[in-house]
PQR file of N, CA, C, O and H, with PARSE charges and radii, in Angstrom:
ATOM      1  N   MET A   1       4.801 -24.970  -3.218 -0.4000 1.5000
ATOM      2  CA  MET A   1       4.454 -24.826  -1.576 -0.0000 2.0000
ATOM      3  C   MET A   1       4.744 -23.255  -1.237  0.5500 1.7000
ATOM      4  O   MET A   1       3.931 -22.400  -0.885 -0.5500 1.4000
ATOM      5  N   ALA A   2       6.355 -23.119  -1.482 -0.4000 1.5000
ATOM      6  CA  ALA A   2       6.679 -22.639  -0.653 -0.0000 2.0000
ATOM      7  C   ALA A   2       6.338 -20.757  -2.080  0.5500 1.7000
ATOM      8  O   ALA A   2       5.912 -19.624  -1.854 -0.5500 1.4000
ATOM      9  H   ALA A   2       7.015 -23.813  -1.768  0.4000 1.0000
ATOM     10  N   ALA A   3       6.795 -21.408  -3.252 -0.4000 1.5000
ATOM     11  CA  ALA A   3       6.277 -20.320  -4.779 -0.0000 2.0000
ATOM     12  C   ALA A   3       5.091 -19.687  -4.001  0.5500 1.7000
ATOM     13  O   ALA A   3       5.197 -18.570  -3.495 -0.5500 1.4000
ATOM     14  H   ALA A   3       7.141 -22.328  -3.435  0.4000 1.0000
ATOM     15  N   GLU A   4       3.768 -20.559  -3.904 -0.4000 1.5000
ATOM     16  CA  GLU A   4       2.557 -19.751  -4.276 -0.0000 2.0000
ATOM     17  C   GLU A   4       2.612 -18.192  -2.645  0.5500 1.7000
ATOM     18  O   GLU A   4       2.314 -17.001  -2.548 -0.5500 1.4000
ATOM     19  H   GLU A   4       3.682 -21.466  -4.315  0.4000 1.0000
ATOM     20  N   LYS A   5       3.230 -19.385  -1.659 -0.4000 1.5000
ATOM     21  CA  LYS A   5       3.685 -17.958  -0.087 -0.0000 2.0000
ATOM     22  C   LYS A   5       3.773 -17.077  -0.481  0.5500 1.7000
ATOM     23  O   LYS A   5       2.975 -16.151  -0.334 -0.5500 1.4000
ATOM     24  H   LYS A   5       3.472 -20.352  -1.737  0.4000 1.0000
ATOM     25  N   TRP A   6       4.795 -17.066  -1.128 -0.4000 1.5000
ATOM     26  CA  TRP A   6       5.758 -16.171  -1.391 -0.0000 2.0000
ATOM     27  C   TRP A   6       4.820 -14.992  -2.758  0.5500 1.7000
ATOM     28  O   TRP A   6       4.855 -13.763  -2.719 -0.5500 1.4000
ATOM     29  H   TRP A   6       5.443 -17.819  -1.248  0.4000 1.0000
ATOM     30  N   ILE A   7       4.193 -15.695  -3.656 -0.4000 1.5000
ATOM     31  CA  ILE A   7       2.970 -14.864  -4.429 -0.0000 2.0000
ATOM     32  C   ILE A   7       2.147 -14.319  -3.066  0.5500 1.7000
ATOM     33  O   ILE A   7       2.438 -13.399  -2.301 -0.5500 1.4000
ATOM     34  H   ILE A   7       4.165 -16.694  -3.688  0.4000 1.0000
ATOM     35  N   ALA A   8       1.777 -14.620  -3.064 -0.4000 1.5000
ATOM     36  CA  ALA A   8       0.529 -14.353  -1.860 -0.0000 2.0000
ATOM     37  C   ALA A   8       1.094 -12.796  -0.934  0.5500 1.7000
ATOM     38  O   ALA A   8       0.556 -11.689  -0.921 -0.5500 1.4000
ATOM     39  H   ALA A   8       1.541 -15.367  -3.685  0.4000 1.0000
ATOM     40  N   LEU A   9       2.466 -13.309  -0.168 -0.4000 1.5000
ATOM     41  CA  LEU A   9       3.396 -12.299  -0.011 -0.0000 2.0000
ATOM     42  C   LEU A   9       3.025 -11.166  -1.190  0.5500 1.7000
ATOM     43  O   LEU A   9       2.132 -10.320  -1.237 -0.5500 1.4000
ATOM     44  H   LEU A   9       2.903 -14.208  -0.179  0.4000 1.0000
ATOM     45  N   LYS A  10       4.071 -11.508  -2.097 -0.4000 1.5000
ATOM     46  CA  LYS A  10       4.207 -10.129  -2.975 -0.0000 2.0000
ATOM     47  C   LYS A  10       2.725  -9.673  -3.117  0.5500 1.7000
ATOM     48  O   LYS A  10       2.653  -8.451  -3.240 -0.5500 1.4000
ATOM     49  H   LYS A  10       4.797 -12.195  -2.059  0.4000 1.0000
ATOM     50  N   ILE A  11       1.855 -10.134  -3.131 -0.4000 1.5000
ATOM     51  CA  ILE A  11       0.623  -9.499  -3.610 -0.0000 2.0000
ATOM     52  C   ILE A  11       0.024  -8.597  -2.682  0.5500 1.7000
ATOM     53  O   ILE A  11      -0.182  -7.427  -3.005 -0.5500 1.4000
ATOM     54  H   ILE A  11       1.914 -11.128  -3.031  0.4000 1.0000
ATOM     55  N   GLY A  12      -0.398  -9.228  -1.088 -0.4000 1.5000
ATOM     56  CA  GLY A  12      -0.785  -8.289  -0.054 -0.0000 2.0000
ATOM     57  C   GLY A  12       0.025  -7.225   0.152  0.5500 1.7000
ATOM     58  O   GLY A  12      -0.504  -6.131   0.345 -0.5500 1.4000
ATOM     59  H   GLY A  12      -0.231 -10.178  -0.825  0.4000 1.0000
ATOM     60  N   GLY A  13       2.025  -7.399   0.148 -0.4000 1.5000
ATOM     61  CA  GLY A  13       2.279  -6.609   0.296 -0.0000 2.0000
ATOM     62  C   GLY A  13       2.425  -5.231  -0.606  0.5500 1.7000
ATOM     63  O   GLY A  13       2.709  -4.138  -0.117 -0.5500 1.4000
ATOM     64  H   GLY A  13       2.455  -8.289  -0.008  0.4000 1.0000
ATOM     65  N   SER A  14       2.247  -5.408  -1.625 -0.4000 1.5000
ATOM     66  CA  SER A  14       2.506  -4.505  -3.380 -0.0000 2.0000
ATOM     67  C   SER A  14       1.032  -3.832  -2.940  0.5500 1.7000
ATOM     68  O   SER A  14       0.928  -2.619  -3.123 -0.5500 1.4000
ATOM     69  H   SER A  14       2.016  -6.296  -2.022  0.4000 1.0000
ATOM     70  N   SER A  15      -0.426  -4.749  -2.213 -0.4000 1.5000
ATOM     71  CA  SER A  15      -1.725  -4.283  -1.710 -0.0000 2.0000
ATOM     72  C   SER A  15      -1.684  -2.932  -0.981  0.5500 1.7000
ATOM     73  O   SER A  15      -2.134  -1.862  -1.393 -0.5500 1.4000
ATOM     74  H   SER A  15      -0.341  -5.735  -2.065  0.4000 1.0000
ATOM     75  N   LEU A  16      -1.038  -3.191   0.222 -0.4000 1.5000
ATOM     76  CA  LEU A  16      -0.393  -2.600   1.535 -0.0000 2.0000
ATOM     77  C   LEU A  16       0.545  -1.966   1.398  0.5500 1.7000
ATOM     78  O   LEU A  16       1.367  -1.759   2.290 -0.5500 1.4000
ATOM     79  H   LEU A  16      -0.673  -4.060   0.557  0.4000 1.0000
ATOM     80  N   TRP A  17       0.612  -1.476   0.095 -0.4000 1.5000
ATOM     81  CA  TRP A  17       1.714  -0.700  -0.641 -0.0000 2.0000
ATOM     82  C   TRP A  17       1.048   0.443  -1.381  0.5500 1.7000
ATOM     83  O   TRP A  17       1.431   1.598  -1.568 -0.5500 1.4000
ATOM     84  H   TRP A  17      -0.055  -1.645  -0.630  0.4000 1.0000
ATOM     85  N   VAL A  18       0.186  -0.055  -1.672 -0.4000 1.5000
ATOM     86  CA  VAL A  18      -0.542   1.081  -2.916 -0.0000 2.0000
ATOM     87  C   VAL A  18      -1.471   1.374  -1.654  0.5500 1.7000
ATOM     88  O   VAL A  18      -1.657   2.590  -1.618 -0.5500 1.4000
ATOM     89  H   VAL A  18      -0.125  -0.993  -1.521  0.4000 1.0000
ATOM     90  N   SER A  19      -2.030   0.826  -0.758 -0.4000 1.5000
ATOM     91  CA  SER A  19      -2.706   1.505   0.056 -0.0000 2.0000
ATOM     92  C   SER A  19      -2.035   2.480   1.589  0.5500 1.7000
ATOM     93  O   SER A  19      -2.506   3.401   2.256 -0.5500 1.4000
ATOM     94  H   SER A  19      -1.878  -0.162  -0.787  0.4000 1.0000
ATOM     95  N   GLY A  20      -1.078   1.898   1.634 -0.4000 1.5000
ATOM     96  CA  GLY A  20      -0.031   3.195   2.349 -0.0000 2.0000
ATOM     97  C   GLY A  20      -0.031   4.501   1.550  0.5500 1.7000
ATOM     98  O   GLY A  20      -0.207   5.594   2.089 -0.5500 1.4000
ATOM     99  H   GLY A  20      -0.695   1.150   1.092  0.4000 1.0000
ATOM    100  N   ASN A  21       0.209   4.309   0.025 -0.4000 1.5000
ATOM    101  CA  ASN A  21       0.499   5.440  -0.659 -0.0000 2.0000
ATOM    102  C   ASN A  21      -0.990   6.507  -0.535  0.5500 1.7000
ATOM    103  O   ASN A  21      -1.006   7.569   0.086 -0.5500 1.4000
ATOM    104  H   ASN A  21       0.353   3.421  -0.413  0.4000 1.0000
ATOM    105  N   ILE A  22      -1.815   6.090  -1.062 -0.4000 1.5000
ATOM    106  CA  ILE A  22      -2.883   6.921  -0.815 -0.0000 2.0000
ATOM    107  C   ILE A  22      -3.262   7.112   0.500  0.5500 1.7000
ATOM    108  O   ILE A  22      -4.164   7.948   0.561 -0.5500 1.4000
ATOM    109  H   ILE A  22      -1.802   5.227  -1.566  0.4000 1.0000
ATOM    110  N   LEU A  23      -2.957   6.702   1.505 -0.4000 1.5000
ATOM    111  CA  LEU A  23      -3.099   7.297   2.329 -0.0000 2.0000
ATOM    112  C   LEU A  23      -2.207   8.650   3.009  0.5500 1.7000
ATOM    113  O   LEU A  23      -2.583   9.385   3.922 -0.5500 1.4000
ATOM    114  H   LEU A  23      -2.225   6.024   1.455  0.4000 1.0000
ATOM    115  N   VAL A  24      -0.667   8.719   2.099 -0.4000 1.5000
ATOM    116  CA  VAL A  24      -0.212   9.541   3.019 -0.0000 2.0000
ATOM    117  C   VAL A  24      -0.631  10.419   1.031  0.5500 1.7000
ATOM    118  O   VAL A  24      -0.449  11.635   0.966 -0.5500 1.4000
ATOM    119  H   VAL A  24      -0.361   8.122   1.357  0.4000 1.0000
ATOM    120  N   VAL A  25      -0.974   9.911   0.119 -0.4000 1.5000
ATOM    121  CA  VAL A  25      -0.950  11.310  -0.576 -0.0000 2.0000
ATOM    122  C   VAL A  25      -2.759  12.052   0.155  0.5500 1.7000
ATOM    123  O   VAL A  25      -3.089  13.217  -0.064 -0.5500 1.4000
ATOM    124  H   VAL A  25      -1.122   8.923   0.172  0.4000 1.0000
ATOM    125  N   HIS A  26      -3.290  11.459   0.648 -0.4000 1.5000
ATOM    126  CA  HIS A  26      -4.567  11.802   1.002 -0.0000 2.0000
ATOM    127  C   HIS A  26      -3.867  12.963   2.515  0.5500 1.7000
ATOM    128  O   HIS A  26      -4.354  14.075   2.720 -0.5500 1.4000
ATOM    129  H   HIS A  26      -3.021  10.512   0.826  0.4000 1.0000
ATOM    130  N   VAL A  27      -3.264  12.659   2.964 -0.4000 1.5000
ATOM    131  CA  VAL A  27      -3.406  13.272   4.581 -0.0000 2.0000
ATOM    132  C   VAL A  27      -2.250  14.725   3.905  0.5500 1.7000
ATOM    133  O   VAL A  27      -2.583  15.845   4.292 -0.5500 1.4000
ATOM    134  H   VAL A  27      -2.869  11.756   2.797  0.4000 1.0000
ATOM    135  N   SER A  28      -1.132  14.651   3.066 -0.4000 1.5000
ATOM    136  CA  SER A  28      -0.826  15.811   2.559 -0.0000 2.0000
ATOM    137  C   SER A  28      -1.048  16.500   1.767  0.5500 1.7000
ATOM    138  O   SER A  28      -0.446  17.547   1.530 -0.5500 1.4000
ATOM    139  H   SER A  28      -0.862  13.741   2.752  0.4000 1.0000
ATOM    140  N   SER A  29      -2.408  15.835   0.916 -0.4000 1.5000
ATOM    141  CA  SER A  29      -3.718  17.155  -0.011 -0.0000 2.0000
ATOM    142  C   SER A  29      -4.944  17.761   1.465  0.5500 1.7000
ATOM    143  O   SER A  29      -5.473  18.871   1.415 -0.5500 1.4000
ATOM    144  H   SER A  29      -2.897  14.984   1.109  0.4000 1.0000
ATOM    145  N   ARG A  30      -5.094  17.124   2.223 -0.4000 1.5000
ATOM    146  CA  ARG A  30      -5.731  17.804   3.460 -0.0000 2.0000
ATOM    147  C   ARG A  30      -4.389  18.888   4.030  0.5500 1.7000
ATOM    148  O   ARG A  30      -4.718  19.872   3.368 -0.5500 1.4000
ATOM    149  H   ARG A  30      -4.664  16.222   2.264  0.4000 1.0000
ATOM    150  N   LYS A  31      -3.715  19.134   4.440 -0.4000 1.5000
ATOM    151  CA  LYS A  31      -2.815  19.749   5.169 -0.0000 2.0000
ATOM    152  C   LYS A  31      -2.131  20.530   4.288  0.5500 1.7000
ATOM    153  O   LYS A  31      -1.389  21.322   4.870 -0.5500 1.4000
ATOM    154  H   LYS A  31      -3.448  18.334   4.978  0.4000 1.0000
ATOM    155  N   THR A  32      -2.095  20.632   2.582 -0.4000 1.5000
ATOM    156  CA  THR A  32      -2.018  21.723   2.436 -0.0000 2.0000
ATOM    157  C   THR A  32      -3.319  22.016   1.735  0.5500 1.7000
ATOM    158  O   THR A  32      -3.313  21.597   0.577 -0.5500 1.4000
ATOM    159  H   THR A  32      -2.698  19.989   2.110  0.4000 1.0000
ATOM    160  N   GLN A  33      -4.456  22.627   2.112 -0.4000 1.5000
ATOM    161  CA  GLN A  33      -6.322  22.357   1.869 -0.0000 2.0000
ATOM    162  C   GLN A  33      -5.639  23.080   3.383  0.5500 1.7000
ATOM    163  O   GLN A  33      -4.577  23.638   3.107 -0.5500 1.4000
ATOM    164  H   GLN A  33      -4.460  22.967   3.052  0.4000 1.0000
ATOM    165  N   MET A  34      -5.860  23.153   4.316 -0.4000 1.5000
ATOM    166  CA  MET A  34      -5.403  23.831   5.747 -0.0000 2.0000
ATOM    167  C   MET A  34      -4.885  25.207   5.824  0.5500 1.7000
ATOM    168  O   MET A  34      -4.553  25.681   6.910 -0.5500 1.4000
ATOM    169  H   MET A  34      -6.723  22.700   4.541  0.4000 1.0000
TER
END
């Protein structure tokens, strides 16, 4: 039970981290174009 919860949390956290990085890259690329 605890292990499954931890794995789900890790997967959710990594996907959140990836989307956060994509957002940062997108914003910084928009700033350099302006």
